N, C-alpha and C positions, 0 to 999 in steps of 0.2 A: 184262584177261586173263580168260578163262572158266575157272572152277574145274573141275577134272577130274571131280569127282563129278557135275557138271551134264551131262557129255557121255556118260556111261555109260547105255545104253539099258535102264533099269530103272525100276520104279515103287516108290516108297517109301511103304508103308502102315503103318509102325510106329505112327503116330498116326492112328487111323481118322477123326478129325475134320479132319485136315489132311494131304492126300495130295499127294505131290510126284512129278511126271513129268519124266524127263530129256529133254533136247533135243540129240541128237547133231549136229544141223545148225547149232548156234550158231556165230557168228563173233565174233572179238575186236572190241571197240569201240575207237574212236579219238577222242580229245578234242583239238580244234583250238582254239587260243587266239591272238587277235590283239590287240595293245596299241599305242596311239599316245599318247605323253606329251609334254608341254611344261612346262618348269620355268624359273623365273627367280628370281634371288636378288639382294638388295640388301645390300651390305656397308658402307654408310656409317654415320654415327653411330647411326641407328636401323635395326637389321637387319629385313629383311622377306623373305618368300618367297611365291611364287605357283605353283600347280600346276593343270594341266588335263589330264585323261586320258580317252581313249576306249577302251573294251574291248568285245570281241565274242568269243563262243565258241560252238561247236556240236559235237555229238557224233554221229559216224557209228556206226550199228549199236549204239546204246545198249542195255545189258542191263537188262531190266525183268522183274519177277516178275508175270506175268499170272495171273489166277485166275478160276475159275468158282465160283459159289455156288449151292447147292441150298437154297432157303428152307424146304423141307419137312423136311429132315434136318439142316440146319445145317452140312453138310460143305463144306469149301473144297478145291478141287483146284488146285494151283499148277503152273505151268510157265514156265520162263524163256524169253524171246523177245528177238529183236533188233527195235528200232524206230528210225525216223529222225524227224527233226523237232524234236529237243530243241536249243534255243538260247537265249542270253540276251545282252543288250547293255546298256551303261551309259555314262553320261557323269558325270564327277566334277570338282569344282573346290574348291580349298582355298587359304586365305590366312592368313598369320601375320605379325605385326608387333610390335616392341617400341617403346615410347615413354616419355616422361618425361625429366627432366633426367639421370637416371642409368640410363635404360632399365629402370626398376623395374616397369613395366607391360608385360604381354604379352597380346595378344588373338589368337585363332585361330578360324577358322570353316571348315566344310566342308559341301558340298552334293553329293548324288548322286541321279540319276534313273536308274531301270533298268526294263527290260521283259524278261520271259522266258517261254518256252513249254516246258512239260514234258508228256511223253506217257507214259501208262500203258496197260495192256490189261485189259479187264474183260469178263466174260460171265456171264449167268445160265444156269441149266440148260437145255440144249436149244438154245442159240443159239451162233453163232460169236463168236469174240473180236472185240471192237471197240475202237478207240482211245478213250481217255479223255484229253482234252487240257485241261490247266490252265494258265491264263496269270496272270502276276503283274505288276502295275504298282506300283513302289515309289518313294517319295520320302523322302529322308533328309536331315536338317539337324542339325549339331552346332555348339556355341558354347562356347568356354573363355576364361576371363579369370584372369590371375595377377598378384598384387601382391607384390613382394619388397622387404623392408626389412632389409638386412643379412643375418643368419642366419634371419630370420623370413620365412615365405611363406604367403600366403593365396590360395586359388583358388576360383573358381566354375565350374561346368560344367553343361551341359544338352544334351539331344538329343531328337529326335522322329523316328519312322519311321512312315510311313503306307503301307499296302499295300491294293491292290484285287485280289481274287482271283476268277476266274471259271472255270467248268468246263463242258465240253460234255455230260457225262453227265446223263441225265434226273433222276437222284436227287441231283445235286450242288447244294448250296446256296451261291450266291455270297455273298461277304461282304467288308466293308471293316473293317480293324482298325488300331489305333494303339498303338504301343509308345513310351513316353516315359520319360526320366529327367532329374533335375536335383538338384544337391546342392552341397555346400561341402566343401573340404578344406584342410588346413594343416599346416605343419611349423614348430615353435616351439622355440627354445632357452631353457631355464630356468636359474635360478641353481644353483650347486653341481653343475655338470656333468650336470644332468638335461636331457632333451629329450622332446618329445611330438609325435606326428603323428597325425592323425585324418582320417577320411573319412565323411561322412554323405550318403547318396544315397537319394532317393525314386524307386521304380520303379512305373510304372502300365501296365496293359494293358486295352484296351477294344475291343469289337467282335467278339470271337471267339464261336463258337457254344457252345463248352464253357465252362460257368461257372467251372470250376476254373482256367482259363487267365486269365480276366479277374480282375485283382487289383491291389491297391495295397499296396506293402511298403516300409518304411523300413529300410535296412541301414546300420548304424554299425559301423565298424572303428576300432581305435586301437592305437597302439604307444607304450610308455614306455621310454626308454633312459637308461642311466647309464654314463658314461665314468669308469673308475677312474683315479685320479691317475697321470699318466705317459702316458696315452693308448694303452697297448697292449691293455688289456682293455676290452671293451664288452659290457654286459649289456642285453638287450632282452626285453621282455614284450609279446606280441601278444595282442589280443583280437578275435575275428571274430564278427560278428553279435551285438553287445552287447545289442540290443533284442529278441532272440529272435523275429524276424519271418520268418525263412526256414524253409521246410519241407524235409524230406529228399527230397521228390519235386519235380522240375522238369519243366515241360511246354514243348514247343516245337512249332510248326507249320511243317513244311518246305515246299519249293516245290511239292510235289504236293498240298499241303493236308492231309497226313496228320499226326496228332498223335504226336509222339515223347515218350517218358517216360524221364527219367533219375533214378536213385536215388542219393542221397548219404547214406551212413550217418552222416556227421559234419557237419551243417549249421553248427554253431557250435563254437568251441573257444578255448582259451587255450594259448599256446606260449611257452616260455622259451628264449632263445638266449644263448649265451656265446661271444663272439668274441675271438680273440687275434691281434694284428697283429705281424708281425716282418718284417725285411728283411735279406737276406744280400748282402754285397758281395764280389765276387771279389777274391782276393788280388792278382792281376795285372790291371791295367786295359788 
């Protein structure tokens, strides 16, 4: 749906460095999605499941913010336009299975391959707007393993995503980048009604043009619990980012290869919970 302020025939010059021109002829965009899925489950002694999915989507009259740039003055002039040709497709497969004498082991894996085409509009001063097409080829693989022993649980996880991004604009720099994570997590029951759960994950990014995006960070979270005798009261103490590896600024590169910046004023914290359990039975059943 087009915002009404984009349809009013006025020029917004409140910020002289960023001028916005309305587009009364804009059309509403339409997002079309198609999905084909196949699932199979095994409910014998060792449970298992398998999934295969095909997805395709395209946008008619996609709304994009085109802009012209004057290198002499630094002024950018923006105008929303409708463009066609935005689409993406993917194929996914996942598998999960339990095994062992008591089904104490669980393994799961997932794979996804995708390709997408994203269109924007760009113009330098004195030239007509032209399409800037960015394509993304992505390959994603995840693997998880869990070992359960009574009330104790230990897990290992890992994943890697590779993307190859190319653009048609003369100033666009093609790149290939990799995002990966791997770590360990567990839930353990301790004596005297104490319990502990923890998650330690290492995140790495490589191949991006902006050095602040390429990074290696270890994130450790933990929770300590205590159940008061009787089981009605539960006290929990959470600690997030115990190694102080996270920053309050997070970077992401979207499908148009534009860098998005997110600010979190509280990257690490400790939080105390107190939980009370009760159940009410109706007088008449």
